[in-house]
N, C-alpha and C positions, 0 to 999 in steps of 0.2 A: 708538383703538389697541385696546382690549379687544374692540370689535365686530369689528375686522379679524381678530384672533387667533381669535375664536369662528368666523368664516366660513371661515378656513383650516382649522381643525380639522374643521368640518363637511364641507368639501370632501374632506379626506383620508379621513374615515370613509365618505363617499358613494363615493369611488373604490374604497375597500377592499371594501365590500359589493357593489358592481357587479362586482368581479373575483372575489370569493370565493363569493358565493351560487350563481351558476350551476353552478360546479364541485361545490359541496356537493349541490346539488339533483340533479345527474347521478348522483352516487354514493349517493343515499339507498337505492337498492335493495340496495347492498352493505353497509349499516349502518355508515355512516362513524363511526369512533370519535373519542374526544376527542383522541387524539394527533395524528390527521390534521388536524383543525381547528387545533390549536395549531401544527402545523408550517406550515400555510398562513399563520397570522398572523405567525409569526417570520420566514418568507422575505419577506413583504410589507413588514414594518417594519424588516427588517434587524437583528432582535433578537439579542443574544448569549444563549447558553444559560446559565442559572444553575445552579451545582452543587446537586444535590438530595441527599438522604439515599440512600446506597448508591452514589453516584458515586465515581470514583477521580480521581487527578490526571491520568491519561492517557486516560480514557474515561468515558462516561456509561452507567449501567445501562439496559439495554433492558427496559422493564417490560411491553410489550405483546406479547411473544412468546407463541406457543401453548404450552400446558403440556408438550407433547411435547418441544419444543426445550429448555425449561428443565430437563427431566428428564435430557437427554443427558449433561451433564457428570458426573452422579452414576453413570451406567452406564459411562461412558468417562472416568475422572478424569484420565488423562494424554493428551498428544498422541500418544504412541506407540500408545495404544489406538485413536485416532480418525484416524490419517493415511491419506489416500487418495492414490494416485498417478495422474498424468495425463501422457501423452506425445503431442506433436503436432509438426508442421512448418509452416513459414511460407514461402511462395514470395516470394522477394526480388529478383527480376530488376528491377523498376521501383524498388524501394527502393534498390538499389545506385546506380542513376542519380541519384536523389534526393540520396543521400549525397555523391556526387562533386561535384554541382553546389553544395552547400552548403559543402563544403570549399573549393571554388574561390572562394566568396563571403567566405571568411575564417574559417569555423568549423573551425579546424584540429583534427583529432583527433576530430571528431564521428563516433560509431560506433554500433554496434548495442547497446552497453550503455546509452547515452543513450536510444536509441530503445525498448528494453524497458521502461526505467523510465518514460518518457513515456507509453507506451501503457498501462502499469500504472496510473499516475495518472488518465489519462483514463477508464480502466475503472472506477476508484473513484468518479469523479465521476458515473458513470451507474449503477453497481452498488455502492453504499456498503456492502452487507453483506459484501463481500469484506474490508473493513477492520475487521471486528469481531475480538474476541479473547475468550478464556476465561480468568478468573481467579477464584480462590475459589468455583470451581463455579458461576459466574454469567457470563452473556454481556453484554459491553459493546460499545458503539460507540465507536471510537477518535476523539479530539479532532482529530487531524491525520494527515498521511501521513508515516511514517518509514521510510525505506529504508535497510537495512544492507548494507554491502559489505565483502568481505574483499579486501585489497590487499597487494602486496608492495612493499617500498621500492625494490627493484631486481629485475630478472629473473635471479636466480642462485639456486643451490641453498643458499647460505650466507646469503641474505637472510631476514629474519624477516617473518612475516605479522602484519598488524594489521587492525583493523576501523575503518570510518568509518561515521557515521550522518548522513544528510541529512534535513532536514525540508522537506516540500513542502505546497503548498496545492492543492486540487482544480482550480483555475483555472490552474495553471502550464502553460506551453507547452514544447515541445522546447527552446527557447532558454533558458528558465528552468532546465530540468534541466541543460542543458550548462554554464551558468554556475555553478550551485550544486555540482555534482558535480566539476568541475574545480578549484573553490576547495578543496573537502575533499581531493581527491587530492593537489593541490600542497602542502597543509599537511603531509601525510604524507611525500611524497617528498622535499621540500626543507626541511622543518622539522627542526631539530636535537633538539627535545625530544620526549618520549613524549606521545601524546595522553591524553585523559581515561581511556579504557578501560585502557591500560597502567598509568597512574598508580594507578588503583584496584586493579588486579590486583597490582601491585608491592607496595603498602602491605599488602594481605591476605596475601601470601605471606611477609611478614616475621614473621607469627604461628607459633607451634608448630602442628604438624599437628592436635592435638586442638582447639586454639582455632580453627584455620581451619575445621575441620568444623563447630564450634559456630556460628561467625560466618555460615557459608553456610546452616546450618539456620535461624538467626534471619532471614536474608534471605528464605528461602522462607516463613516465617511472616508476615513483613512484607508480602511480595508477595501472600500469600493474602487479607490484610485490607486491602490497598491503601494501605499506610502508608510505603512505601519513599520516602526523600527524593527530590525532583525532580532534584537533581544526580547521584544514583546512577542514576536512570532515563535521564537524558541520556547517561550514560557506558556504560550497559549495552548490549552488542550482542545481548542476548537479549530485549529489549523493543523492538517496532517493528511495523510493518505487514507488511514483507516483507523477506527477505534474498535476494540475488541473487548469482550467481557466473558469471563469463565463462570457460567452459571452452574457448571458441574462441581465446582469447589464448594458450592452451597447445597449440593445434592438435589437440585431442581432441574426441570427442563429449561430449554432456552426461551427467550422472549423476543418479540419484535420491538426493538428499541428505536425511538424517533431519531431523526437527524436534527442537528442544531442549525437554525437559520443564520445564526451569527457564525462567522468563520467560513472555512471551505472544505470540511470533512465530507467526502462523498459517499462513505460507506460505514455501515455499523454492523459487525458480526457478533453474534452471541451463540455459544454453544453449551449444551447441557451435559448432564451426567450419563455415564455409560449405561446402556441397557442391553438385555439379552433377548433373543428371539429364537424360537425353534422353527425351523424351515426344512423343506424337503430338498435333498441334493439331486443331482442328475439321475441318480438310480432310484429316486423315490424314497430314500431312507431319511428319517428325521435326524437333523444336525442342529446343534446349538451355536449361534453365532452372535457376535457382540457389534453393537452399533453406537454411534454417537450422532445425535440430532443437532443440526445448526440452523440458525435463521439469520438472514441478512436483509438489510434495508439499504437501498441504493439510490443515488441520484441518477435518474434516467437521462438527464441532459448531457452527461459526459460521453455516453456511447449507447448504442442500440441494444435491444433484447437478444439478438443473435450473438452479438459480441459478448455480452455477459454470460449467456449460456455456454458458449464454448470456453470461456475463461473459467467458470466453476467446474466444468468437466476436468480441466487441467488440475485444478486445486484438489478435487477428489482423487484423481489419479496419483498425485504426490502423497496424499494422506494414506492411500492404500498401499503405496509402495514408497516408504520413507527412505529406503536405502538410496533412492535417487537424489535426495536432498544432502547427502553426505559429501557430494563433490559440486563444484560450481558448474552452472549451465554451460553447454557447449557454445551457445551464442546468446547474445542479448539483443532483442529486437528494439529498435528505437521508434518512438512515436512520431507522428506526422509533424511537419514543420508549417 
């Protein structure tokens, strides 16, 4: 029995080195660093990350960044200092046909909100730097994908707004997003009780104003050092990967929405109503196409402009070809260590 175990271990090690050594040898000229080797080992053996000194409950400290990037949060300490704005449109003629087909298959209510979130998740699986955040003037890689959404309990001017937060994995498909988002939205629309966010806000508002200001100041300090309790992080709409709003449901174009200095949300995406445009095809004939405009406000401290540009190209590709989102990604890229 011991001999069989030794042989099994030897075979595992042999397979590992056969898989990893050529890739390392190929990258010798690029001076492969220790974090790259460790990343290969973790992916091969499906190892979980252990919390290290400097890590937070919601993310791990990225230690291998260039000094310039580590210095950026000291030059631009708040998100308002560091926000960039981006605007683009997505051609959705084929996407509309795909959505109609899926609704006929039983996915009632499947829409562009689900598609934007699914495309963002797939973008993170290929460009994980999008999911970083700045806290305590340090840059962290988030442990999961958390999407925040503002919803109304009913479409009326007297209805109150609230927020929901859904947690996703990089391997989630459009159908996973459809299920998780609908569960969260149904809890808000048909649940009689307040959600966690409203309960926390209601409890704090019972304090006198000077104590409330002191409590919020304490939360800022706790957030700086990464010691906010997990229950508060789960309830906070200001902590997450991305916040998204569907302006199309109101029948208006998207807006540039500011980032919140409190918390660690690094991106806000807004998309508007569908519009039609008459264009010339390759043969010079007029054709009608459909588009959706979207706007994004991003924290430039987490990654550079080239990284953001290549990431949004991926998102547009998945929005234009939503069938790619029906299956999990072939691989998930891991962020730096």
